[in-house]
PyMOL Python script that loads the backbone (N, CA, C, O; Angstrom):
from pymol import cmd

cmd.read_pdbstr("""\
ATOM      1  N   MET A   1     129.767 229.511  11.669  1.00  0.00           N
ATOM      2  CA  MET A   1     128.613 230.284  12.080  1.00  0.00           C
ATOM      3  C   MET A   1     127.639 230.467  10.918  1.00  0.00           C
ATOM      4  O   MET A   1     126.434 230.274  11.080  1.00  0.00           O
ATOM      5  N   LYS A   2     128.158 230.837   9.751  1.00  0.00           N
ATOM      6  CA  LYS A   2     127.246 231.056   8.639  1.00  0.00           C
ATOM      7  C   LYS A   2     126.718 229.741   8.075  1.00  0.00           C
ATOM      8  O   LYS A   2     125.705 229.735   7.375  1.00  0.00           O
ATOM      9  N   TYR A   3     127.394 228.615   8.371  1.00  0.00           N
ATOM     10  CA  TYR A   3     126.890 227.328   7.913  1.00  0.00           C
ATOM     11  C   TYR A   3     125.631 226.928   8.670  1.00  0.00           C
ATOM     12  O   TYR A   3     124.734 226.310   8.098  1.00  0.00           O
ATOM     13  N   LYS A   4     125.557 227.276   9.953  1.00  0.00           N
ATOM     14  CA  LYS A   4     124.357 226.971  10.729  1.00  0.00           C
ATOM     15  C   LYS A   4     123.150 227.698  10.161  1.00  0.00           C
ATOM     16  O   LYS A   4     122.062 227.129  10.075  1.00  0.00           O
ATOM     17  N   ASN A   5     123.339 228.946   9.778  1.00  0.00           N
ATOM     18  CA  ASN A   5     122.262 229.729   9.189  1.00  0.00           C
ATOM     19  C   ASN A   5     121.832 229.126   7.854  1.00  0.00           C
ATOM     20  O   ASN A   5     120.641 229.064   7.547  1.00  0.00           O
ATOM     21  N   PHE A   6     122.812 228.684   7.062  1.00  0.00           N
ATOM     22  CA  PHE A   6     122.517 228.069   5.773  1.00  0.00           C
ATOM     23  C   PHE A   6     121.690 226.798   5.953  1.00  0.00           C
ATOM     24  O   PHE A   6     120.691 226.601   5.262  1.00  0.00           O
ATOM     25  N   TYR A   7     122.107 225.938   6.882  1.00  0.00           N
ATOM     26  CA  TYR A   7     121.375 224.697   7.107  1.00  0.00           C
ATOM     27  C   TYR A   7     119.989 224.936   7.668  1.00  0.00           C
ATOM     28  O   TYR A   7     119.048 224.211   7.347  1.00  0.00           O
ATOM     29  N   LYS A   8     119.864 225.946   8.499  1.00  0.00           N
ATOM     30  CA  LYS A   8     118.555 226.281   9.055  1.00  0.00           C
ATOM     31  C   LYS A   8     117.600 226.726   7.949  1.00  0.00           C
ATOM     32  O   LYS A   8     116.444 226.303   7.920  1.00  0.00           O
ATOM     33  N   LYS A   9     118.074 227.571   7.046  1.00  0.00           N
ATOM     34  CA  LYS A   9     117.243 228.025   5.928  1.00  0.00           C
ATOM     35  C   LYS A   9     116.952 226.883   4.969  1.00  0.00           C
ATOM     36  O   LYS A   9     115.857 226.811   4.411  1.00  0.00           O
ATOM     37  N   LEU A  10     117.914 225.992   4.770  1.00  0.00           N
ATOM     38  CA  LEU A  10     117.723 224.844   3.891  1.00  0.00           C
ATOM     39  C   LEU A  10     116.643 223.913   4.440  1.00  0.00           C
ATOM     40  O   LEU A  10     115.812 223.410   3.684  1.00  0.00           O
ATOM     41  N   VAL A  11     116.654 223.689   5.736  1.00  0.00           N
ATOM     42  CA  VAL A  11     115.643 222.835   6.364  1.00  0.00           C
ATOM     43  C   VAL A  11     114.266 223.477   6.258  1.00  0.00           C
ATOM     44  O   VAL A  11     113.289 222.796   5.946  1.00  0.00           O
ATOM     45  N   GLU A  12     114.178 224.771   6.512  1.00  0.00           N
ATOM     46  CA  GLU A  12     112.889 225.464   6.405  1.00  0.00           C
ATOM     47  C   GLU A  12     112.354 225.428   4.971  1.00  0.00           C
ATOM     48  O   GLU A  12     111.166 225.190   4.755  1.00  0.00           O
ATOM     49  N   TYR A  13     113.221 225.660   4.008  1.00  0.00           N
ATOM     50  CA  TYR A  13     112.806 225.654   2.611  1.00  0.00           C
ATOM     51  C   TYR A  13     112.357 224.258   2.184  1.00  0.00           C
ATOM     52  O   TYR A  13     111.323 224.109   1.534  1.00  0.00           O
ATOM     53  N   SER A  14     113.125 223.244   2.545  1.00  0.00           N
ATOM     54  CA  SER A  14     112.762 221.887   2.152  1.00  0.00           C
ATOM     55  C   SER A  14     111.476 221.439   2.839  1.00  0.00           C
ATOM     56  O   SER A  14     110.701 220.673   2.267  1.00  0.00           O
ATOM     57  N   ARG A  15     111.250 221.907   4.047  1.00  0.00           N
ATOM     58  CA  ARG A  15     110.014 221.586   4.760  1.00  0.00           C
ATOM     59  C   ARG A  15     108.803 222.205   4.063  1.00  0.00           C
ATOM     60  O   ARG A  15     107.762 221.560   3.933  1.00  0.00           O
ATOM     61  N   ASP A  16     108.937 223.446   3.617  1.00  0.00           N
ATOM     62  CA  ASP A  16     107.843 224.096   2.900  1.00  0.00           C
ATOM     63  C   ASP A  16     107.592 223.441   1.546  1.00  0.00           C
ATOM     64  O   ASP A  16     106.443 223.309   1.124  1.00  0.00           O
ATOM     65  N   VAL A  17     108.652 223.032   0.866  1.00  0.00           N
ATOM     66  CA  VAL A  17     108.496 222.344  -0.419  1.00  0.00           C
ATOM     67  C   VAL A  17     107.790 221.014  -0.204  1.00  0.00           C
ATOM     68  O   VAL A  17     106.891 220.660  -0.967  1.00  0.00           O
ATOM     69  N   LEU A  18     108.188 220.272   0.827  1.00  0.00           N
ATOM     70  CA  LEU A  18     107.547 219.000   1.140  1.00  0.00           C
ATOM     71  C   LEU A  18     106.067 219.197   1.441  1.00  0.00           C
ATOM     72  O   LEU A  18     105.232 218.414   0.990  1.00  0.00           O
ATOM     73  N   ALA A  19     105.739 220.231   2.195  1.00  0.00           N
ATOM     74  CA  ALA A  19     104.346 220.513   2.524  1.00  0.00           C
ATOM     75  C   ALA A  19     103.549 220.831   1.257  1.00  0.00           C
ATOM     76  O   ALA A  19     102.415 220.375   1.108  1.00  0.00           O
ATOM     77  N   GLY A  20     104.130 221.605   0.351  1.00  0.00           N
ATOM     78  CA  GLY A  20     103.456 221.906  -0.912  1.00  0.00           C
ATOM     79  C   GLY A  20     103.221 220.665  -1.745  1.00  0.00           C
ATOM     80  O   GLY A  20     102.158 220.508  -2.346  1.00  0.00           O
ATOM     81  N   ILE A  21     104.202 219.783  -1.786  1.00  0.00           N
ATOM     82  CA  ILE A  21     104.053 218.522  -2.525  1.00  0.00           C
ATOM     83  C   ILE A  21     102.954 217.671  -1.911  1.00  0.00           C
ATOM     84  O   ILE A  21     102.161 217.070  -2.636  1.00  0.00           O
ATOM     85  N   LEU A  22     102.895 217.609  -0.589  1.00  0.00           N
ATOM     86  CA  LEU A  22     101.859 216.828   0.076  1.00  0.00           C
ATOM     87  C   LEU A  22     100.466 217.387  -0.195  1.00  0.00           C
ATOM     88  O   LEU A  22      99.514 216.629  -0.381  1.00  0.00           O
ATOM     89  N   ILE A  23     100.350 218.708  -0.217  1.00  0.00           N
ATOM     90  CA  ILE A  23      99.056 219.322  -0.514  1.00  0.00           C
ATOM     91  C   ILE A  23      98.615 218.983  -1.935  1.00  0.00           C
ATOM     92  O   ILE A  23      97.470 218.588  -2.155  1.00  0.00           O
ATOM     93  N   LEU A  24      99.515 219.135  -2.889  1.00  0.00           N
ATOM     94  CA  LEU A  24      99.171 218.811  -4.276  1.00  0.00           C
ATOM     95  C   LEU A  24      98.849 217.329  -4.442  1.00  0.00           C
ATOM     96  O   LEU A  24      97.898 216.975  -5.139  1.00  0.00           O
ATOM     97  N   TRP A  25      99.625 216.474  -3.815  1.00  0.00           N
ATOM     98  CA  TRP A  25      99.402 215.042  -3.898  1.00  0.00           C
ATOM     99  C   TRP A  25      98.043 214.677  -3.293  1.00  0.00           C
ATOM    100  O   TRP A  25      97.334 213.820  -3.820  1.00  0.00           O
ATOM    101  N   GLY A  26      97.688 215.326  -2.193  1.00  0.00           N
ATOM    102  CA  GLY A  26      96.395 215.082  -1.570  1.00  0.00           C
ATOM    103  C   GLY A  26      95.232 215.515  -2.446  1.00  0.00           C
ATOM    104  O   GLY A  26      94.217 214.823  -2.521  1.00  0.00           O
ATOM    105  N   ILE A  27      95.374 216.657  -3.110  1.00  0.00           N
ATOM    106  CA  ILE A  27      94.305 217.129  -4.000  1.00  0.00           C
ATOM    107  C   ILE A  27      94.157 216.186  -5.192  1.00  0.00           C
ATOM    108  O   ILE A  27      93.039 215.842  -5.576  1.00  0.00           O
ATOM    109  N   ILE A  28      95.272 215.770  -5.773  1.00  0.00           N
ATOM    110  CA  ILE A  28      95.214 214.843  -6.915  1.00  0.00           C
ATOM    111  C   ILE A  28      94.619 213.508  -6.477  1.00  0.00           C
ATOM    112  O   ILE A  28      93.837 212.909  -7.215  1.00  0.00           O
ATOM    113  N   SER A  29      94.980 213.040  -5.293  1.00  0.00           N
ATOM    114  CA  SER A  29      94.433 211.779  -4.787  1.00  0.00           C
ATOM    115  C   SER A  29      92.939 211.883  -4.527  1.00  0.00           C
ATOM    116  O   SER A  29      92.205 210.910  -4.697  1.00  0.00           O
ATOM    117  N   LEU A  30      92.494 213.050  -4.118  1.00  0.00           N
ATOM    118  CA  LEU A  30      91.070 213.242  -3.875  1.00  0.00           C
ATOM    119  C   LEU A  30      90.277 213.194  -5.174  1.00  0.00           C
ATOM    120  O   LEU A  30      89.147 212.705  -5.202  1.00  0.00           O
ATOM    121  N   LEU A  31      90.869 213.700  -6.242  1.00  0.00           N
ATOM    122  CA  LEU A  31      90.166 213.762  -7.523  1.00  0.00           C
ATOM    123  C   LEU A  31      90.203 212.455  -8.300  1.00  0.00           C
ATOM    124  O   LEU A  31      89.341 212.226  -9.149  1.00  0.00           O
ATOM    125  N   THR A  32      91.174 211.595  -8.034  1.00  0.00           N
ATOM    126  CA  THR A  32      91.264 210.327  -8.763  1.00  0.00           C
ATOM    127  C   THR A  32      90.605 209.222  -7.949  1.00  0.00           C
ATOM    128  O   THR A  32      90.737 209.182  -6.725  1.00  0.00           O
ATOM    129  N   PRO A  33      89.900 208.332  -8.628  1.00  0.00           N
ATOM    130  CA  PRO A  33      89.223 207.257  -7.895  1.00  0.00           C
ATOM    131  C   PRO A  33      90.210 206.178  -7.449  1.00  0.00           C
ATOM    132  O   PRO A  33      91.250 205.971  -8.073  1.00  0.00           O
ATOM    133  N   PHE A  34      89.868 205.509  -6.377  1.00  0.00           N
ATOM    134  CA  PHE A  34      90.634 204.382  -5.849  1.00  0.00           C
ATOM    135  C   PHE A  34      92.044 204.748  -5.423  1.00  0.00           C
ATOM    136  O   PHE A  34      92.937 203.902  -5.478  1.00  0.00           O
ATOM    137  N   THR A  35      92.268 205.970  -5.005  1.00  0.00           N
ATOM    138  CA  THR A  35      93.590 206.385  -4.545  1.00  0.00           C
ATOM    139  C   THR A  35      93.481 206.821  -3.094  1.00  0.00           C
ATOM    140  O   THR A  35      92.938 207.890  -2.814  1.00  0.00           O
ATOM    141  N   PRO A  36      93.986 206.018  -2.168  1.00  0.00           N
ATOM    142  CA  PRO A  36      93.916 206.408  -0.761  1.00  0.00           C
ATOM    143  C   PRO A  36      95.088 207.311  -0.383  1.00  0.00           C
ATOM    144  O   PRO A  36      96.168 206.821  -0.053  1.00  0.00           O
ATOM    145  N   GLY A  37      94.887 208.564  -0.428  1.00  0.00           N
ATOM    146  CA  GLY A  37      95.968 209.474  -0.082  1.00  0.00           C
ATOM    147  C   GLY A  37      95.493 210.899   0.044  1.00  0.00           C
ATOM    148  O   GLY A  37      96.308 211.817   0.136  1.00  0.00           O
ATOM    149  N   SER A  38      94.190 211.104   0.049  1.00  0.00           N
ATOM    150  CA  SER A  38      93.676 212.468   0.114  1.00  0.00           C
ATOM    151  C   SER A  38      93.936 213.099   1.477  1.00  0.00           C
ATOM    152  O   SER A  38      93.863 214.321   1.603  1.00  0.00           O
ATOM    153  N   TRP A  39      94.235 212.308   2.491  1.00  0.00           N
ATOM    154  CA  TRP A  39      94.543 212.834   3.818  1.00  0.00           C
ATOM    155  C   TRP A  39      95.868 213.586   3.818  1.00  0.00           C
ATOM    156  O   TRP A  39      96.140 214.339   4.753  1.00  0.00           O
ATOM    157  N   LEU A  40      96.702 213.404   2.790  1.00  0.00           N
ATOM    158  CA  LEU A  40      97.975 214.113   2.722  1.00  0.00           C
ATOM    159  C   LEU A  40      97.774 215.619   2.566  1.00  0.00           C
ATOM    160  O   LEU A  40      98.651 216.405   2.922  1.00  0.00           O
ATOM    161  N   PHE A  41      96.620 216.016   2.036  1.00  0.00           N
ATOM    162  CA  PHE A  41      96.272 217.433   1.947  1.00  0.00           C
ATOM    163  C   PHE A  41      96.288 218.069   3.337  1.00  0.00           C
ATOM    164  O   PHE A  41      96.845 219.149   3.532  1.00  0.00           O
ATOM    165  N   PHE A  42      95.665 217.378   4.302  1.00  0.00           N
ATOM    166  CA  PHE A  42      95.613 217.900   5.664  1.00  0.00           C
ATOM    167  C   PHE A  42      96.997 217.926   6.306  1.00  0.00           C
ATOM    168  O   PHE A  42      97.313 218.849   7.056  1.00  0.00           O
ATOM    169  N   VAL A  43      97.812 216.932   6.021  1.00  0.00           N
ATOM    170  CA  VAL A  43      99.162 216.898   6.579  1.00  0.00           C
ATOM    171  C   VAL A  43      99.982 218.073   6.052  1.00  0.00           C
ATOM    172  O   VAL A  43     100.717 218.705   6.810  1.00  0.00           O
ATOM    173  N   GLY A  44      99.858 218.371   4.750  1.00  0.00           N
ATOM    174  CA  GLY A  44     100.572 219.508   4.177  1.00  0.00           C
ATOM    175  C   GLY A  44     100.148 220.831   4.793  1.00  0.00           C
ATOM    176  O   GLY A  44     100.987 221.669   5.120  1.00  0.00           O
ATOM    177  N   LEU A  45      98.846 221.014   4.950  1.00  0.00           N
ATOM    178  CA  LEU A  45      98.353 222.234   5.605  1.00  0.00           C
ATOM    179  C   LEU A  45      98.828 222.312   7.047  1.00  0.00           C
ATOM    180  O   LEU A  45      99.165 223.381   7.556  1.00  0.00           O
ATOM    181  N   PHE A  46      98.845 221.159   7.686  1.00  0.00           N
ATOM    182  CA  PHE A  46      99.270 221.089   9.074  1.00  0.00           C
ATOM    183  C   PHE A  46     100.727 221.495   9.227  1.00  0.00           C
ATOM    184  O   PHE A  46     101.084 222.181  10.185  1.00  0.00           O
ATOM    185  N   ILE A  47     101.574 221.078   8.288  1.00  0.00           N
ATOM    186  CA  ILE A  47     102.996 221.422   8.337  1.00  0.00           C
ATOM    187  C   ILE A  47     103.191 222.914   8.133  1.00  0.00           C
ATOM    188  O   ILE A  47     104.006 223.533   8.816  1.00  0.00           O
ATOM    189  N   ILE A  48     102.457 223.492   7.207  1.00  0.00           N
ATOM    190  CA  ILE A  48     102.637 224.910   6.901  1.00  0.00           C
ATOM    191  C   ILE A  48     102.051 225.813   7.991  1.00  0.00           C
ATOM    192  O   ILE A  48     102.727 226.726   8.463  1.00  0.00           O
ATOM    193  N   PHE A  49     100.815 225.568   8.389  1.00  0.00           N
ATOM    194  CA  PHE A  49     100.115 226.497   9.279  1.00  0.00           C
ATOM    195  C   PHE A  49     100.091 226.091  10.747  1.00  0.00           C
ATOM    196  O   PHE A  49      99.952 226.960  11.608  1.00  0.00           O
ATOM    197  N   GLY A  50     100.220 224.828  11.061  1.00  0.00           N
ATOM    198  CA  GLY A  50     100.056 224.368  12.435  1.00  0.00           C
ATOM    199  C   GLY A  50      98.630 223.909  12.670  1.00  0.00           C
ATOM    200  O   GLY A  50      97.758 224.109  11.825  1.00  0.00           O
ATOM    201  N   ARG A  51      98.395 223.290  13.821  1.00  0.00           N
ATOM    202  CA  ARG A  51      97.097 222.665  14.092  1.00  0.00           C
ATOM    203  C   ARG A  51      95.954 223.679  14.213  1.00  0.00           C
ATOM    204  O   ARG A  51      94.927 223.517  13.554  1.00  0.00           O
ATOM    205  N   LYS A  52      96.104 224.696  15.021  1.00  0.00           N
ATOM    206  CA  LYS A  52      94.996 225.628  15.266  1.00  0.00           C
ATOM    207  C   LYS A  52      94.665 226.463  14.041  1.00  0.00           C
ATOM    208  O   LYS A  52      93.493 226.654  13.716  1.00  0.00           O
ATOM    209  N   ARG A  53      95.692 226.964  13.359  1.00  0.00           N
ATOM    210  CA  ARG A  53      95.427 227.782  12.167  1.00  0.00           C
ATOM    211  C   ARG A  53      94.811 226.949  11.058  1.00  0.00           C
ATOM    212  O   ARG A  53      93.969 227.446  10.311  1.00  0.00           O
ATOM    213  N   THR A  54      95.219 225.678  10.934  1.00  0.00           N
ATOM    214  CA  THR A  54      94.620 224.804   9.921  1.00  0.00           C
ATOM    215  C   THR A  54      93.152 224.579  10.225  1.00  0.00           C
ATOM    216  O   THR A  54      92.314 224.647   9.327  1.00  0.00           O
ATOM    217  N   GLN A  55      92.834 224.311  11.478  1.00  0.00           N
ATOM    218  CA  GLN A  55      91.436 224.114  11.849  1.00  0.00           C
ATOM    219  C   GLN A  55      90.612 225.363  11.569  1.00  0.00           C
ATOM    220  O   GLN A  55      89.503 225.267  11.044  1.00  0.00           O
ATOM    221  N   ASN A  56      91.140 226.528  11.912  1.00  0.00           N
ATOM    222  CA  ASN A  56      90.404 227.775  11.672  1.00  0.00           C
ATOM    223  C   ASN A  56      90.209 228.035  10.189  1.00  0.00           C
ATOM    224  O   ASN A  56      89.121 228.428   9.768  1.00  0.00           O
ATOM    225  N   LYS A  57      91.249 227.822   9.391  1.00  0.00           N
ATOM    226  CA  LYS A  57      91.152 228.074   7.958  1.00  0.00           C
ATOM    227  C   LYS A  57      90.174 227.114   7.294  1.00  0.00           C
ATOM    228  O   LYS A  57      89.369 227.535   6.464  1.00  0.00           O
ATOM    229  N   LEU A  58      90.230 225.823   7.647  1.00  0.00           N
ATOM    230  CA  LEU A  58      89.304 224.858   7.066  1.00  0.00           C
ATOM    231  C   LEU A  58      87.872 225.132   7.506  1.00  0.00           C
ATOM    232  O   LEU A  58      86.943 224.967   6.715  1.00  0.00           O
ATOM    233  N   ALA A  59      87.682 225.542   8.741  1.00  0.00           N
ATOM    234  CA  ALA A  59      86.331 225.867   9.209  1.00  0.00           C
ATOM    235  C   ALA A  59      85.771 227.064   8.444  1.00  0.00           C
ATOM    236  O   ALA A  59      84.580 227.105   8.139  1.00  0.00           O
ATOM    237  N   ARG A  60      86.628 228.037   8.135  1.00  0.00           N
ATOM    238  CA  ARG A  60      86.172 229.193   7.352  1.00  0.00           C
ATOM    239  C   ARG A  60      85.892 228.821   5.907  1.00  0.00           C
ATOM    240  O   ARG A  60      84.932 229.310   5.311  1.00  0.00           O
ATOM    241  N   ILE A  61      86.733 227.952   5.338  1.00  0.00           N
ATOM    242  CA  ILE A  61      86.585 227.595   3.921  1.00  0.00           C
ATOM    243  C   ILE A  61      85.321 226.768   3.693  1.00  0.00           C
ATOM    244  O   ILE A  61      84.525 227.082   2.808  1.00  0.00           O
ATOM    245  N   ILE A  62      85.135 225.722   4.483  1.00  0.00           N
ATOM    246  CA  ILE A  62      84.002 224.828   4.232  1.00  0.00           C
ATOM    247  C   ILE A  62      82.790 225.127   5.106  1.00  0.00           C
ATOM    248  O   ILE A  62      81.729 224.537   4.902  1.00  0.00           O
ATOM    249  N   GLY A  63      82.922 226.009   6.050  1.00  0.00           N
ATOM    250  CA  GLY A  63      81.804 226.379   6.913  1.00  0.00           C
ATOM    251  C   GLY A  63      81.809 225.556   8.191  1.00  0.00           C
ATOM    252  O   GLY A  63      82.240 224.403   8.200  1.00  0.00           O
ATOM    253  N   LYS A  64      81.332 226.155   9.255  1.00  0.00           N
ATOM    254  CA  LYS A  64      81.333 225.495  10.570  1.00  0.00           C
ATOM    255  C   LYS A  64      80.468 224.235  10.576  1.00  0.00           C
ATOM    256  O   LYS A  64      80.822 223.233  11.197  1.00  0.00           O
ATOM    257  N   LYS A  65      79.327 224.294   9.876  1.00  0.00           N
ATOM    258  CA  LYS A  65      78.406 223.162   9.879  1.00  0.00           C
ATOM    259  C   LYS A  65      79.061 221.932   9.242  1.00  0.00           C
ATOM    260  O   LYS A  65      79.023 220.843   9.814  1.00  0.00           O
ATOM    261  N   TRP A  66      79.650 222.102   8.076  1.00  0.00           N
ATOM    262  CA  TRP A  66      80.293 220.978   7.400  1.00  0.00           C
ATOM    263  C   TRP A  66      81.577 220.568   8.102  1.00  0.00           C
ATOM    264  O   TRP A  66      81.940 219.392   8.085  1.00  0.00           O
ATOM    265  N   PHE A  67      82.268 221.513   8.717  1.00  0.00           N
ATOM    266  CA  PHE A  67      83.479 221.203   9.479  1.00  0.00           C
ATOM    267  C   PHE A  67      83.152 220.243  10.614  1.00  0.00           C
ATOM    268  O   PHE A  67      83.882 219.280  10.854  1.00  0.00           O
ATOM    269  N   ASN A  68      82.055 220.510  11.310  1.00  0.00           N
ATOM    270  CA  ASN A  68      81.642 219.622  12.397  1.00  0.00           C
ATOM    271  C   ASN A  68      81.037 218.329  11.871  1.00  0.00           C
ATOM    272  O   ASN A  68      81.245 217.263  12.451  1.00  0.00           O
ATOM    273  N   LYS A  69      80.292 218.417  10.783  1.00  0.00           N
ATOM    274  CA  LYS A  69      79.638 217.239  10.235  1.00  0.00           C
ATOM    275  C   LYS A  69      80.647 216.228   9.680  1.00  0.00           C
ATOM    276  O   LYS A  69      80.462 215.020   9.835  1.00  0.00           O
ATOM    277  N   LEU A  70      81.699 216.710   9.041  1.00  0.00           N
ATOM    278  CA  LEU A  70      82.722 215.829   8.481  1.00  0.00           C
ATOM    279  C   LEU A  70      83.767 215.396   9.511  1.00  0.00           C
ATOM    280  O   LEU A  70      84.646 214.588   9.212  1.00  0.00           O
ATOM    281  N   LYS A  71      83.663 215.934  10.714  1.00  0.00           N
ATOM    282  CA  LYS A  71      84.566 215.589  11.826  1.00  0.00           C
ATOM    283  C   LYS A  71      86.029 215.808  11.458  1.00  0.00           C
ATOM    284  O   LYS A  71      86.876 214.951  11.712  1.00  0.00           O
ATOM    285  N   ILE A  72      86.317 216.950  10.862  1.00  0.00           N
ATOM    286  CA  ILE A  72      87.682 217.262  10.437  1.00  0.00           C
ATOM    287  C   ILE A  72      88.578 217.508  11.650  1.00  0.00           C
ATOM    288  O   ILE A  72      89.777 217.230  11.606  1.00  0.00           O
ATOM    289  N   LYS A  73      88.004 218.025  12.720  1.00  0.00           N
ATOM    290  CA  LYS A  73      88.808 218.238  13.922  1.00  0.00           C
ATOM    291  C   LYS A  73      89.338 216.909  14.452  1.00  0.00           C
ATOM    292  O   LYS A  73      90.462 216.834  14.949  1.00  0.00           O
ATOM    293  N   LYS A  74      88.531 215.871  14.342  1.00  0.00           N
ATOM    294  CA  LYS A  74      88.960 214.536  14.771  1.00  0.00           C
ATOM    295  C   LYS A  74      90.066 214.011  13.856  1.00  0.00           C
ATOM    296  O   LYS A  74      91.015 213.382  14.325  1.00  0.00           O
ATOM    297  N   ILE A  75      89.946 214.265  12.562  1.00  0.00           N
ATOM    298  CA  ILE A  75      90.968 213.835  11.600  1.00  0.00           C
ATOM    299  C   ILE A  75      92.283 214.548  11.888  1.00  0.00           C
ATOM    300  O   ILE A  75      93.341 213.919  11.900  1.00  0.00           O
ATOM    301  N   LEU A  76      92.223 215.849  12.117  1.00  0.00           N
ATOM    302  CA  LEU A  76      93.437 216.605  12.406  1.00  0.00           C
ATOM    303  C   LEU A  76      94.040 216.219  13.750  1.00  0.00           C
ATOM    304  O   LEU A  76      95.247 216.357  13.948  1.00  0.00           O
ATOM    305  N   GLY A  77      93.221 215.742  14.667  1.00  0.00           N
ATOM    306  CA  GLY A  77      93.720 215.316  15.967  1.00  0.00           C
ATOM    307  C   GLY A  77      94.553 214.054  15.888  1.00  0.00           C
ATOM    308  O   GLY A  77      95.365 213.794  16.776  1.00  0.00           O
ATOM    309  N   LYS A  78      94.366 213.262  14.837  1.00  0.00           N
ATOM    310  CA  LYS A  78      95.129 212.026  14.682  1.00  0.00           C
ATOM    311  C   LYS A  78      96.524 212.255  14.118  1.00  0.00           C
ATOM    312  O   LYS A  78      97.374 211.368  14.195  1.00  0.00           O
ATOM    313  N   ILE A  79      96.770 213.428  13.556  1.00  0.00           N
ATOM    314  CA  ILE A  79      98.094 213.737  13.020  1.00  0.00           C
ATOM    315  C   ILE A  79      99.038 213.973  14.196  1.00  0.00           C
ATOM    316  O   ILE A  79      98.693 214.706  15.123  1.00  0.00           O
ATOM    317  N   PRO A  80     100.207 213.371  14.172  1.00  0.00           N
ATOM    318  CA  PRO A  80     101.134 213.533  15.312  1.00  0.00           C
ATOM    319  C   PRO A  80     101.499 214.996  15.553  1.00  0.00           C
ATOM    320  O   PRO A  80     101.596 215.792  14.619  1.00  0.00           O
ATOM    321  N   THR A  81     101.696 215.324  16.811  1.00  0.00           N
ATOM    322  CA  THR A  81     102.012 216.703  17.163  1.00  0.00           C
ATOM    323  C   THR A  81     103.473 217.045  16.918  1.00  0.00           C
ATOM    324  O   THR A  81     103.846 218.213  17.019  1.00  0.00           O
ATOM    325  N   LYS A  82     104.305 216.074  16.604  1.00  0.00           N
ATOM    326  CA  LYS A  82     105.700 216.353  16.293  1.00  0.00           C
ATOM    327  C   LYS A  82     105.827 217.179  15.020  1.00  0.00           C
ATOM    328  O   LYS A  82     106.807 217.902  14.839  1.00  0.00           O
ATOM    329  N   ILE A  83     104.844 217.074  14.146  1.00  0.00           N
ATOM    330  CA  ILE A  83     104.861 217.834  12.901  1.00  0.00           C
ATOM    331  C   ILE A  83     104.604 219.315  13.181  1.00  0.00           C
ATOM    332  O   ILE A  83     105.108 220.185  12.470  1.00  0.00           O
ATOM    333  N   ASP A  84     103.827 219.591  14.210  1.00  0.00           N
ATOM    334  CA  ASP A  84     103.389 220.950  14.516  1.00  0.00           C
ATOM    335  C   ASP A  84     104.502 221.717  15.250  1.00  0.00           C
ATOM    336  O   ASP A  84     104.528 221.743  16.481  1.00  0.00           O
ATOM    337  N   ASN A  85     105.405 222.332  14.509  1.00  0.00           N
ATOM    338  CA  ASN A  85     106.493 223.099  15.114  1.00  0.00           C
ATOM    339  C   ASN A  85     106.174 224.566  15.197  1.00  0.00           C
ATOM    340  O   ASN A  85     106.779 225.281  15.996  1.00  0.00           O
ATOM    341  N   LYS A  86     105.250 225.034  14.403  1.00  0.00           N
ATOM    342  CA  LYS A  86     104.933 226.458  14.371  1.00  0.00           C
ATOM    343  C   LYS A  86     103.814 226.770  15.343  1.00  0.00           C
ATOM    344  O   LYS A  86     102.909 225.952  15.507  1.00  0.00           O
ATOM    345  N   PRO A  87     103.841 227.923  15.994  1.00  0.00           N
ATOM    346  CA  PRO A  87     102.788 228.289  16.960  1.00  0.00           C
ATOM    347  C   PRO A  87     101.484 228.646  16.287  1.00  0.00           C
ATOM    348  O   PRO A  87     100.509 228.974  16.964  1.00  0.00           O
TER     349      PRO A  87
END
""", "prot")
cmd.dss("prot")
cmd.show_as("cartoon", "prot")
cmd.util.cbc("prot")
cmd.orient("prot")
């Protein structure tokens, strides 16, 4: 019984660590030239917050005008929904 709880916490912790690594990797890829991987930033945010909260947070951070102009909602729509486990 207590092993199930341990594995559940281990999976949650490793998932959050993976999301943090993806966010950092995406930011570093965005800052370095010729590195195609800046989209990993969105995947990391998506894992941590979920689809709707990520869209709301990015719209607040960069503004509604730029959010629509850069078509970030379309980019986030291409990420598989299997990643989105949180409500």
